[in-house]
N, C-alpha and C positions, 0 to 999 in steps of 0.2 A: 901564439903559444898558449894563451889562456883558452881560446876556442878549442884547441887540440886537447887540452886537459879535460874540458867539459865533455867532449865527444868520445873520449877514451873510456871504453866499458870496463877497464881495469881499475878505474878510480871510483871510490865510494864516497858519497856525500851524505853526511849525517847531521841531524839537527841537535842543537844544544837545548836541553831542558833544565828545569830547576834541579831535578835529581842529578843530572849530569854535572851541573855547576857545583853542587854539594860534594859529589864524588871527586871532582877536580880539586876542590879545596883540601879534601882529606889526602889526596895523592900528593899535592904540593907540600903538605906538612910532613907526610911520612917519608917521601923520597927526596926532600929538599929541592923541589923543582920550581921553576918560574911558572907564572900563571898560564902562559900560552901552551907550554909543554904539558902541564897538568891537565888542561882542558882537552887537548888532543887525545891524550891517553884515556881520559874519562869518556870521551865520545866513542872510542873504540871498545871500551869495557861495557858500556851500557847495553848494546845488543849482543854481547858475548861473542865478539869476533875473536878468533883464535890467535891471529898474529898481525903485526904492523910492520911494514917495510918502510925504512927511512934511511936517509943519509945523515941525520942529526946525531952527532957523536955523543952528546950527553945522553940521549935516549938509548943509543946502542950500548952504552956502558951498563945500563940497567939490566939488559938481556931479557928480563921479564918483570911484569908488575902484577901483584896480587891484591885483589880487593874483595874481601868476603870470600865467596866460592869461585869468583871469576879470576881467570889467569890470562894475561895478554903477553905473548912472546914477542920480542922485538928483534928484528934482524935487518940486515942490509939487503938491498935488491941484488 
């Protein structure tokens, strides 16, 4: 299963940087998120990705996240 996820070209792997961590902390505070969800969103906001597909109900309830001029839309697959 993990091998399939790594080989699937539809999956995107991003690195966490100091800036990403700071963004995650800000998102956690602003949207009352746990650390893991906040860092996931921060990783997607950093390179200005337009949307995130997830099954996570807490993230889906947000519908979108705004950080500065960056907007991340959240939707189910």
